[in-house]
C-alpha positions in Angstrom: -61.5 71.8 -47.1 -64.7 73.5 -48.4 -65.2 71.5 -51.6 -63.6 69.0 -53.9 -63.3 69.3 -57.7 -63.7 73.1 -57.7 -61.5 75.1 -60.0 -58.9 77.4 -58.4 -57.3 80.3 -60.3 -54.3 82.3 -58.9 -52.8 85.2 -60.7 -50.4 88.1 -60.3 -50.7 91.5 -62.0 -48.6 94.6 -62.2 -51.7 96.8 -61.4 -51.6 98.7 -58.2 -54.2 97.6 -55.7 -54.7 94.1 -57.1 -51.2 92.5 -57.0 -52.3 88.9 -56.2 -55.7 87.4 -56.7 -57.2 84.0 -55.8 -60.4 82.9 -57.4 -62.2 79.7 -56.2 -65.3 78.4 -57.7 -67.0 79.0 -61.1 -70.6 79.5 -62.3 -70.4 75.9 -63.5 -68.9 74.6 -60.3 -70.1 76.8 -57.5 -68.8 76.6 -53.9 -71.4 75.3 -51.5 -72.4 77.8 -48.8 -70.8 80.8 -50.5 -73.1 83.5 -51.8 -72.8 83.6 -55.6 -70.8 80.3 -55.5 -67.5 82.1 -56.1 -64.8 83.3 -53.7 -62.4 86.1 -54.7 -59.5 87.2 -52.5 -57.2 90.1 -53.4 -53.9 91.0 -51.7 -52.9 94.6 -52.6 -49.3 94.6 -51.4 -47.9 91.3 -52.8 -44.2 91.4 -53.6 -42.9 88.8 -55.9 -44.1 87.1 -59.1 -42.1 85.6 -61.9 -39.4 86.9 -64.1 -40.3 87.6 -67.8 -36.9 86.4 -68.7 -37.8 82.9 -67.6 -40.8 82.9 -69.9 -38.7 84.1 -72.8 -36.1 81.4 -72.1 -38.8 78.8 -72.0 -40.2 79.9 -75.3 -36.7 80.0 -76.9 -35.9 76.5 -75.7 -39.3 75.2 -76.8 -38.9 76.8 -80.2 -35.4 75.3 -80.6 -36.6 71.8 -79.7 -39.5 72.1 -82.2 -37.1 73.2 -85.0 -34.8 70.3 -84.3 -37.7 67.8 -84.3 -39.0 69.3 -87.5 -35.5 68.9 -89.1 -35.5 65.2 -88.1 -39.0 64.8 -89.6 -38.0 66.4 -92.9 -34.8 64.3 -93.0 -36.8 61.1 -92.4 -39.4 61.9 -95.1 -36.6 62.7 -97.6 -34.8 59.6 -96.8 -38.0 57.5 -97.2 -38.8 59.2 -100.5 -35.3 58.4 -101.9 -35.6 54.8 -100.8 -38.9 54.4 -102.5 -37.9 56.0 -105.8 -34.8 53.7 -106.5 
């Protein structure tokens, strides 16, 4: 362990030469004993990552849930309005 409470960022990219990157530290939260307070590590030959189809499926399910919740909210408001008018 080199520090506690320091932000860590890991990302993958399709660019050649920078397939996987790890960033530790931040200008607001520098790493002690590291020049510049940031550590950047790059792996050029990383194989893997995530499938875009999983992201699309997550968005589709999330959108579907939001539509269903919105439908329930509209139905509840209409029901309440009908009850108050009579």
